[in-house]
C-alpha positions as CSV (number, residue, x, y, z in Angstrom):
1,M,99.0,106.3,81.8
2,H,95.5,105.8,83.1
3,L,95.0,103.1,85.7
4,R,91.6,101.8,86.4
5,P,91.0,100.2,89.8
6,I,90.4,96.5,90.0
7,L,87.6,95.5,92.3
8,V,87.9,92.1,94.0
9,L,84.6,90.7,95.0
10,G,84.5,88.0,97.7
11,L,81.9,85.2,97.2
12,F,80.6,83.5,100.3
13,L,79.0,80.0,100.0
14,L,76.1,79.2,102.4
15,T,75.7,75.6,103.6
16,L,72.2,74.3,102.9
17,P,70.4,72.9,106.0
18,A,69.7,69.1,106.1
19,C,66.1,69.6,105.2
20,A,66.7,71.5,102.1
21,Q,65.7,70.1,98.7
22,G,68.2,68.1,96.7
23,P,70.2,69.6,93.8
24,Q,68.1,71.0,91.0
25,A,68.5,69.8,87.5
26,A,70.8,72.0,85.4
27,Q,68.9,74.3,83.1
28,P,69.9,74.2,79.5
29,V,71.8,77.2,78.3
30,A,70.8,78.5,74.9
31,A,73.7,78.6,72.4
32,P,74.6,82.2,71.4
33,P,73.3,83.2,68.0
34,D,75.6,83.3,65.0
35,A,76.7,86.7,63.7
36,G,78.8,87.9,60.9
37,K,77.4,91.4,60.7
38,F,75.9,93.9,63.2
39,R,72.9,96.2,62.9
40,V,73.1,99.2,65.3
41,V,69.6,100.8,65.9
42,F,69.2,104.2,67.4
43,D,66.4,104.0,70.0
44,P,64.2,107.1,69.7
45,A,64.0,107.5,73.4
46,M,67.8,108.0,73.5
47,Q,68.3,109.9,70.1
48,D,65.4,112.0,69.0
49,K,67.1,113.7,66.1
50,P,69.3,112.5,63.2
51,Y,72.7,111.2,64.2
52,S,76.0,111.8,62.4
53,G,79.2,110.5,63.8
54,R,81.2,107.3,64.4
55,V,79.6,104.1,65.5
56,Y,81.6,101.2,67.0
57,I,81.2,97.5,67.8
58,A,83.4,96.6,70.7
59,T,84.1,92.9,71.3
60,S,85.6,90.9,74.2
61,Q,86.0,87.4,75.4
62,F,84.7,88.6,78.7
63,Q,81.4,90.1,79.7
64,Q,82.9,92.3,82.4
65,P,84.2,95.0,82.3
66,E,81.9,96.0,79.5
67,P,83.5,95.7,76.0
68,R,83.2,99.5,75.6
69,R,85.7,99.8,78.5
70,Q,88.2,97.5,76.8
71,M,88.3,99.0,73.3
72,W,91.4,101.3,73.6
73,N,93.6,99.3,75.9
74,W,97.0,100.1,74.5
75,Y,98.5,96.8,75.2
76,R,95.6,94.4,74.9
77,P,93.0,96.1,72.7
78,G,89.8,94.2,72.0
79,Q,88.6,93.7,68.4
80,V,86.8,96.8,67.2
81,F,84.7,97.5,64.1
82,A,83.5,101.0,63.3
83,A,81.8,103.1,60.7
84,D,81.1,106.8,60.1
85,V,77.4,107.5,59.5
86,K,75.4,110.5,58.5
87,D,71.9,111.6,59.3
88,I,70.6,108.3,60.8
89,Q,67.0,108.9,61.8
90,P,65.6,108.0,65.2
91,G,64.6,104.4,65.2
92,A,66.7,103.6,62.1
93,G,69.8,101.6,62.0
94,V,73.1,101.1,60.3
95,E,74.8,97.8,59.3
96,I,78.4,97.2,60.2
97,G,80.1,94.4,58.4
98,A,82.8,93.6,55.8
99,D,83.4,97.2,54.8
100,A,83.9,98.4,58.4
101,L,86.9,100.1,59.8
102,S,88.6,97.4,61.9
103,Y,91.3,97.0,64.5
104,P,93.6,95.1,65.4
105,K,92.5,92.7,62.7
106,K,90.8,93.5,59.4
107,Y,87.3,92.3,59.3
108,V,88.1,89.3,57.1
109,E,91.0,88.3,59.4
110,A,89.1,88.8,62.7
111,A,89.1,85.6,64.8
112,S,86.0,83.6,64.9
113,G,84.5,82.4,68.1
114,T,82.1,83.2,71.0
115,L,82.4,86.8,72.0
116,W,80.6,89.5,74.1
117,V,79.7,92.5,71.9
118,Q,78.4,96.0,72.5
119,A,77.5,98.9,70.2
120,I,78.6,102.5,70.9
121,A,77.8,105.8,69.3
122,R,80.1,108.7,70.2
123,R,78.2,111.8,71.2
124,S,80.2,113.5,74.0
125,P,81.8,116.8,72.7
126,D,84.3,116.8,75.6
127,S,85.5,113.2,76.2
128,N,88.5,111.9,74.3
129,D,87.5,108.3,75.1
130,P,84.7,107.0,72.8
131,G,82.3,104.9,74.7
132,Q,83.0,106.4,78.1
133,G,82.1,110.1,77.6
134,E,79.0,111.5,79.2
135,G,76.1,111.2,76.8
136,D,77.7,108.5,74.6
137,L,75.2,105.9,73.6
138,C,75.6,102.1,74.2
139,S,73.7,98.9,73.9
140,D,73.4,96.0,76.2
141,V,76.2,93.5,76.2
142,V,75.3,90.5,74.0
143,R,76.9,87.1,73.5
144,V,77.3,85.9,69.9
145,T,79.2,83.3,67.9
146,F,81.1,85.6,65.5
147,S,82.4,84.5,62.1
148,P,83.5,87.0,59.5
149,G,81.5,86.5,56.3
150,N,78.6,84.8,58.1
151,A,75.3,86.3,56.7
152,S,73.6,86.3,60.1
153,V,73.0,89.8,61.5
154,C,73.0,90.6,65.3
155,E,70.9,93.6,66.1
156,L,72.2,95.9,68.9
157,R,69.9,98.6,70.1
158,L,71.4,101.8,71.6
159,T,69.2,102.1,74.7
160,K,71.6,103.5,77.3
161,S,73.3,106.8,77.8
162,V,76.7,106.9,79.6
163,A,76.4,108.9,82.8
164,A,79.1,111.3,84.1
165,A,81.4,109.7,86.6
166,A,80.5,110.9,90.1
167,F,83.4,112.4,92.1
168,Q,83.8,110.2,95.3
169,E,84.3,112.7,98.1
170,T,86.2,112.0,101.3
171,D,86.9,114.2,104.3
172,R,89.9,115.6,102.4
173,A,89.1,115.1,98.7
174,K,86.6,117.5,97.3
175,P,85.3,118.5,93.8
176,F,85.5,121.9,92.2
177,S,83.9,123.1,89.0
178,M,83.5,126.4,87.2
179,K,82.4,127.7,83.8
180,S,85.3,128.9,81.7
181,E,84.4,132.0,79.8
182,R,87.4,131.7,77.5
183,L,86.9,128.1,76.5
184,S,83.1,128.6,76.2
185,K,83.7,131.5,73.8
186,F,86.2,129.4,71.8
187,L,83.8,126.4,71.6
188,G,80.6,128.4,71.1
189,R,78.9,126.6,74.0
190,D,79.2,126.5,77.8
191,F,82.3,124.6,78.9
192,T,83.0,123.6,82.5
193,M,86.5,123.1,84.0
194,H,86.9,120.6,86.8
195,A,89.4,120.0,89.6
196,G,89.8,117.7,92.5
197,V,91.0,119.3,95.7
198,V,92.9,117.6,98.5
199,L,92.4,119.7,101.6
200,P,95.2,120.3,104.2
201,K,94.7,118.6,107.5
202,G,92.5,120.6,109.8
203,W,91.2,122.8,106.9
204,T,88.0,124.7,107.7
205,A,85.9,127.0,105.5
206,S,86.0,129.7,108.1
207,S,89.7,129.8,108.5
208,D,91.6,132.8,107.3
209,R,94.9,131.0,106.9
210,V,96.4,131.0,103.4
211,Y,97.9,127.6,102.3
212,P,100.7,126.9,99.9
213,T,99.2,125.4,96.8
214,L,100.5,122.5,94.6
215,Y,99.0,121.8,91.3
216,F,99.3,118.1,90.3
217,I,98.7,117.3,86.6
218,G,98.1,113.7,85.7
219,G,99.2,111.9,82.5
220,F,97.2,111.0,79.4
221,G,93.7,109.8,80.4
222,G,94.0,111.1,84.0
223,T,91.3,113.4,85.3
224,H,90.5,115.3,88.5
225,H,89.1,112.1,90.0
226,F,92.7,111.2,90.8
227,A,92.5,113.6,93.7
228,R,90.8,110.9,95.8
229,Q,93.7,108.4,95.2
230,L,96.3,111.1,95.7
231,A,94.7,112.0,99.1
232,A,95.2,108.3,100.1
233,M,98.7,108.1,98.7
234,I,100.1,111.1,100.6
235,H,98.6,109.9,103.9
236,S,102.1,108.9,105.1
237,Q,103.7,112.1,104.0
238,P,103.4,114.6,106.9
239,L,105.0,117.4,104.9
240,S,101.9,117.5,102.7
241,D,99.6,118.1,105.7
242,D,99.8,121.9,105.3
243,V,99.5,122.0,101.5
244,L,96.4,122.6,99.4
245,I,96.7,120.2,96.4
246,V,94.7,120.8,93.3
247,V,94.3,118.1,90.6
248,P,92.9,119.9,87.5
249,D,91.2,117.9,84.8
250,P,93.3,118.3,81.6
251,T,91.1,116.2,79.3
252,C,89.4,117.5,76.2
253,F,87.8,116.1,73.1
254,R,91.1,115.8,71.3
255,G,93.1,114.3,74.2
256,H,95.2,116.0,76.8
257,S,95.1,119.8,76.7
258,V,98.5,120.0,78.6
259,F,97.1,123.5,79.6
260,A,98.7,125.1,76.6
261,D,96.9,127.6,74.4
262,S,96.4,125.9,71.0
263,A,94.8,126.6,67.7
264,N,92.7,123.4,67.9
265,N,91.8,123.0,71.6
266,G,91.5,126.7,72.5
267,P,93.0,128.9,75.2
268,W,93.6,126.2,77.8
269,G,96.6,128.0,79.3
270,A,94.8,131.2,79.7
271,A,91.7,129.5,81.1
272,F,93.8,127.6,83.7
273,T,96.0,130.5,84.8
274,E,93.4,133.3,84.6
275,E,90.2,131.5,85.6
276,L,90.7,128.2,87.3
277,I,93.6,129.1,89.5
278,P,92.1,132.3,91.0
279,A,88.7,130.7,91.5
280,V,89.9,127.5,93.2
281,E,92.4,129.4,95.4
282,A,89.7,131.8,96.5
283,A,87.3,128.9,97.3
284,F,89.8,126.9,99.4
285,H,92.2,129.6,100.9
286,G,94.9,128.8,98.3
287,A,98.2,130.6,97.6
288,G,96.9,133.7,95.9
289,A,100.4,134.6,94.9
290,K,103.5,133.1,93.1
291,A,105.4,132.8,96.4
292,K,103.2,130.0,97.6
293,R,102.3,128.3,94.3
294,Y,103.9,125.2,92.8
295,V,103.3,122.7,90.0
296,T,104.1,119.1,89.3
297,G,103.0,116.3,87.0
298,I,103.8,113.0,85.4
299,S,104.0,112.1,81.7
300,S,101.8,114.5,79.7
301,G,101.3,116.2,83.0
302,G,105.1,116.3,83.4
303,W,105.2,118.2,80.1
304,S,102.3,120.4,81.3
305,S,104.0,121.3,84.6
306,L,107.3,122.3,82.8
307,W,105.4,124.2,80.1
308,L,103.4,126.2,82.7
309,Q,106.5,127.1,84.7
310,V,108.4,128.2,81.5
311,T,105.4,130.0,80.0
312,Y,104.1,131.7,83.2
313,P,107.3,132.1,85.2
314,D,105.7,134.8,87.4
315,L,102.9,132.5,88.5
316,F,104.8,129.5,90.0
317,S,107.7,129.2,92.4
318,G,108.8,125.8,91.2
319,T,108.1,122.8,89.0
320,W,108.9,119.1,89.5
321,S,108.4,117.4,86.2
322,H,108.4,113.6,86.1
323,S,108.9,111.5,82.9
324,P,107.6,114.4,80.7
325,D,106.4,113.9,77.1
326,P,109.0,115.1,74.5
327,V,110.6,118.3,75.7
328,D,112.9,118.4,72.6
329,F,111.4,117.6,69.2
330,R,114.8,116.5,67.9
331,D,114.1,113.4,70.0
332,F,110.4,112.8,69.8
333,Q,110.4,109.2,71.1
334,Q,113.6,108.7,69.2
335,I,112.4,110.6,66.1
336,D,114.0,113.9,64.9
337,L,110.9,115.7,63.6
338,Y,113.1,118.4,61.9
339,S,115.3,116.0,60.0
340,P,114.7,116.0,56.2
341,G,112.8,112.9,54.9
342,V,112.2,111.5,58.4
343,N,109.4,108.9,58.8
344,M,107.3,108.2,61.9
345,F,106.9,104.5,61.1
346,K,110.4,103.5,60.0
347,D,113.9,104.6,61.0
348,E,116.8,105.4,58.7
349,K,117.5,101.7,58.2
350,G,113.9,100.9,57.2
351,E,113.2,99.2,60.5
352,R,109.8,99.6,62.3
353,R,109.9,102.2,65.0
354,P,108.9,101.1,68.5
355,L,106.6,103.3,70.7
356,S,106.7,101.4,74.0
357,R,108.9,98.9,75.7
358,T,109.3,96.9,78.9
359,G,113.0,96.6,79.5
360,D,114.4,95.5,76.1
361,R,111.1,94.1,74.8
362,V,109.0,96.2,72.4
363,T,105.4,96.2,73.5
364,I,103.9,98.6,71.0
365,W,105.0,99.6,67.5
366,Y,104.3,103.1,66.2
367,D,102.4,102.0,63.1
368,D,100.2,99.7,65.0
369,F,99.4,102.4,67.6
370,V,98.5,104.9,64.9
371,E,96.3,102.4,63.2
372,M,94.3,101.9,66.4
373,E,94.0,105.7,66.9
374,T,92.7,106.0,63.3
375,I,89.8,103.6,64.1
376,M,89.3,105.5,67.4
377,G,89.0,108.9,65.9
378,P,90.0,112.2,67.6
379,G,91.3,111.8,71.2
380,G,94.2,109.4,71.0
381,Q,97.7,110.3,72.3
382,I,99.3,111.0,68.9
383,H,96.3,112.9,67.7
384,S,96.5,114.8,71.0
385,F,100.0,115.9,70.2
386,E,98.9,117.2,66.8
387,A,95.9,119.1,68.3
388,V,98.1,120.9,70.8
389,F,101.3,121.5,68.8
390,G,100.0,121.9,65.3
391,P,98.1,124.5,63.3
392,R,94.5,124.0,62.3
393,G,93.9,122.7,58.7
394,R,91.6,124.1,56.1
395,D,89.1,121.4,57.0
396,G,89.0,122.7,60.6
397,E,90.8,119.7,61.9
398,P,94.4,119.6,63.4
399,R,96.8,119.5,60.5
400,P,98.4,116.0,60.5
401,L,102.1,115.9,61.3
402,F,102.6,112.8,59.0
403,D,100.9,110.8,56.4
404,R,98.8,108.0,58.1
405,A,99.5,105.5,55.3
406,T,103.2,106.0,54.7
407,G,104.4,107.7,57.9
408,A,106.1,110.5,56.0
409,I,106.4,113.7,58.1
410,D,105.3,117.0,56.6
411,P,108.2,119.4,57.2
412,A,106.1,122.5,57.2
413,T,103.9,121.1,60.0
414,A,106.9,120.0,61.9
415,K,108.3,123.6,61.6
416,A,105.1,125.0,63.0
417,W,105.5,122.8,66.1
418,E,108.7,124.7,67.1
419,K,106.8,127.1,69.4
420,Y,105.9,124.2,71.7
421,D,109.5,122.7,71.6
422,I,110.4,123.5,75.2
423,N,114.2,123.2,74.6
424,L,113.9,125.7,71.7
425,V,111.7,128.0,73.7
426,L,114.3,128.1,76.5
427,Q,117.2,128.7,74.1
428,R,115.3,131.5,72.3
429,K,114.1,133.3,75.4
430,W,116.8,132.6,77.9
431,K,117.9,136.2,78.2
432,T,114.5,136.9,79.7
433,L,113.7,133.5,81.3
434,G,117.0,132.7,82.8
435,E,116.7,134.9,85.9
436,Q,113.0,134.2,86.2
437,L,113.5,130.4,86.3
438,A,116.4,130.3,88.7
439,G,116.0,127.6,91.3
440,K,112.6,126.5,89.9
441,L,113.3,123.7,87.4
442,H,113.4,120.1,88.6
443,I,113.1,117.5,85.8
444,Y,113.3,113.7,86.1
445,A,113.4,110.9,83.6
446,G,114.1,107.2,83.7
447,E,117.0,105.8,81.7
448,M,114.6,103.0,80.6
449,D,111.5,105.1,80.1
450,N,108.7,102.9,78.7
451,F,107.9,105.4,76.0
452,Y,111.5,106.4,75.0
453,L,111.2,109.8,76.5
454,E,114.6,110.0,78.2
455,G,116.5,111.1,75.0
456,A,114.7,114.4,74.9
457,V,115.3,115.1,78.6
458,K,119.0,114.4,78.0
459,K,119.1,117.0,75.2
460,L,117.3,119.5,77.5
461,K,119.8,118.8,80.3
462,A,122.7,119.6,77.9
463,T,121.1,122.8,76.8
464,L,120.4,124.0,80.3
465,A,124.0,123.3,81.3
466,D,125.3,125.3,78.3
467,L,123.0,128.2,79.2
468,G,124.3,128.2,82.8
469,S,121.1,127.2,84.4
470,D,120.9,125.8,87.9
471,A,118.1,123.4,86.9
472,E,118.1,120.0,88.4
473,V,117.8,117.4,85.6
474,V,118.2,113.8,86.7
475,I,118.3,110.8,84.4
476,V,117.6,107.8,86.8
477,P,119.3,104.5,85.9
478,D,117.0,101.6,85.3
479,M,113.9,103.7,86.0
480,G,110.9,103.4,83.7
481,H,108.0,105.8,83.1
482,T,107.0,106.8,86.6
483,I,107.3,109.4,89.3
484,Y,110.8,109.7,90.9
485,G,110.3,109.3,94.6
486,P,113.3,111.2,95.8
487,G,112.2,114.1,93.6
488,M,108.8,114.1,95.2
489,N,110.3,114.1,98.7
490,A,112.6,117.0,97.8
491,M,109.5,118.9,96.5
492,W,107.7,118.5,99.8
493,E,110.7,119.6,101.7
494,T,111.1,122.7,99.5
495,I,107.5,123.7,99.9
496,A,107.7,123.2,103.7
497,K,110.9,125.1,104.0
498,E,109.6,128.1,101.9
499,N,106.4,128.3,104.0
500,L,107.6,127.8,107.5
501,S,106.1,131.1,108.6
502,E,102.6,129.8,107.7
503,A,102.8,126.7,109.8
504,P,100.3,126.6,112.7
505,R,101.7,127.6,116.1
């Protein structure tokens, strides 16, 4: 889950001196113009060649944050209209109205009222978040009185380009970037991998000390920028003082790469293990060998950390996986993907399937969430699963796991997902992996996981027990989708114990 910081601004009132002029007459505020349609114009200064892609109109009841930053809020999405366009010339425009893609309401059902609106054109080839990727175009935020069916047209001109988010360095949090030859070759263009690095206390560039290195992989929407927050969070954990912590950026155009090689995203596993790890460890006196290298993560990053340990057992000395995405596809958020006739939207009784909950209250339904992602285009969580786990279709796109209209699962595609089913992988390769993974697996899930992920972990726990594994698999009563604190403490203790000889004297 991606959390954005909330900034609280203090306003200070200045008392006017006695000789100041009296209160000024209130200036009339112009009523916002009516709008029932939107015309999005491509400013030639921003787009000097024909544009093909998806254009969005984001709306909000609030001017700040900008509507483009509120479009894909999983729990409180703003009303969005969208259209796919082709070869729109510089200076030309496209009209978005009654025939637009629309969520959460259809255009004719969208609520009337005074809204703040903003136009967006998706251009970033790397961001999974339309409207926030570097190079995406957007307009000014404009206030209108919207009413579906109104003939009035509001023109929104794309005059701004979204800038790359700057990494906010501190004395311990530093950025790291490198060109990936493997991903560049796959994509047919230069591609840069990023990481945030949390330095050990007392780290100096001239030191010859080798530090144990922990890779922390964030959940869906998380990036390397989290390193700065992580540096602040571990301030009170002294056992982390002598550890180099690396927060790699897992994001790609189709979502979260989970650092797995994939037919659609490319060789992310190979790029991470063979390019990023050696480069970042060479730059910051990192582990350099399995004996001092560890991996952890939360949610999609929890799945990533477990996948990396299982797939590259000779590269890591332990994983601590928190609330991982489905690790057994027989319980994919309560759905058995391999069961004949199974449906993503409805269960065996014909009831709607939930995707998220708070306690016993459903907060997101599967069909609603998929509809939002359909308007969004590539990059959403479900699309991200399909991009990593599934084959590439004849159209060059990830082959859908299920029909977007009916929810019916394609059994051939589900079968193709098996090679990413961690439980199956362990069962099929245990004769080789069992000894290599001894003492390395630590997996935690909440009994009340907000995304129904505990069922898959329970199945994995049973399998590992049957295989005779010494893995630590803990289902925590009453815990939701979060990091398990005692598991993190045990991780720091393990790293410290295994690296006592490297502690400064």
